[in-house]
C-alpha positions as CSV (number, residue, x, y, z in Angstrom):
1,X,16.8,-24.1,-19.4
2,X,17.3,-21.0,-21.4
3,X,20.3,-18.9,-22.6
4,X,18.4,-15.6,-22.2
5,X,19.6,-13.4,-19.4
6,X,17.1,-11.6,-17.2
7,X,17.9,-8.4,-15.3
8,X,18.2,-8.8,-11.6
9,X,19.2,-7.1,-8.4
10,X,22.3,-8.0,-6.4
11,X,21.4,-7.9,-2.7
12,X,24.4,-6.9,-0.7
13,X,22.7,-6.2,2.6
14,X,21.3,-9.2,4.3
15,X,20.2,-7.4,7.5
16,X,17.9,-4.7,6.1
17,X,14.7,-5.4,4.1
18,X,11.9,-3.4,2.6
19,X,8.4,-5.1,2.7
20,X,5.7,-3.5,0.7
21,X,2.8,-4.2,3.0
22,X,0.2,-2.9,0.5
23,X,1.2,-5.5,-2.1
24,X,0.8,-8.6,0.2
25,X,-2.2,-10.6,1.2
26,X,-3.1,-10.3,4.8
27,X,-0.7,-7.4,5.7
28,X,-2.4,-7.3,9.1
29,X,-0.8,-10.6,10.0
30,X,2.6,-9.2,9.2
31,X,1.9,-6.2,11.3
32,X,1.1,-8.5,14.2
33,X,4.6,-10.0,14.3
34,X,6.7,-6.9,13.4
35,X,7.2,-4.0,15.9
36,X,5.1,-0.9,15.2
37,X,8.2,1.2,14.4
38,X,8.9,-1.0,11.4
39,X,5.4,-0.8,9.9
40,X,4.3,2.8,10.5
41,X,4.3,5.0,7.5
42,X,7.1,7.5,7.1
43,X,6.8,11.0,5.7
44,X,8.7,11.6,2.5
45,X,8.0,15.4,2.4
46,X,7.7,17.6,5.4
47,X,4.9,19.7,3.9
48,X,2.9,17.3,1.6
49,X,0.4,20.0,0.5
50,X,3.1,22.4,-0.5
51,X,4.9,19.6,-2.4
52,X,1.8,18.6,-4.3
53,X,1.0,22.2,-5.2
54,X,4.6,22.6,-6.5
55,X,4.3,19.5,-8.6
56,X,0.9,20.6,-10.0
57,X,2.2,24.1,-10.9
58,X,5.3,22.6,-12.6
59,X,3.1,20.3,-14.7
60,X,0.8,23.3,-15.5
61,X,3.8,25.3,-16.7
62,X,5.2,22.4,-18.7
63,X,1.9,21.9,-20.4
64,X,1.2,25.6,-21.0
65,X,-2.0,25.6,-18.9
66,X,-2.9,28.7,-16.9
67,X,-1.5,28.7,-13.4
68,X,-3.7,29.4,-10.5
69,X,-2.6,31.9,-7.8
70,X,0.0,30.3,-5.4
71,X,-0.7,29.5,-1.8
72,X,1.5,31.2,0.8
73,X,3.5,28.0,1.3
74,X,4.2,27.3,-2.4
75,X,7.6,28.3,-4.0
76,X,7.6,31.0,-6.7
77,X,7.1,29.8,-10.3
78,X,10.7,30.7,-11.3
79,X,12.0,28.2,-8.7
80,X,10.2,25.5,-10.6
81,X,11.8,26.0,-14.0
82,X,15.4,25.6,-12.9
C-alpha cells in the first residue's frame, strides 16, 4: 500500500467504449465479434492531403524554412498564422 496518488480517469459513460485495435494482440479476433460499423476507420479530415499540406506549411513558416508553392486546395499562408 502507498500514500502516493496516481492520476486517473473518471468513467461516467458505461455504454460507450473506445478500443484501440492497433494496440491489442490479435485485433482480427476482436473484429470477428464486433459489427463492421464499429471497427471501420473513420475520417477525421474531409480532405486529408489538404490538411497535411496545411500542417507542413505552418511548420515551415514557424521554423523559417522556405515555403513551396501551394496546391490549389491548400489555404493561403495568411490563414495559417492566425
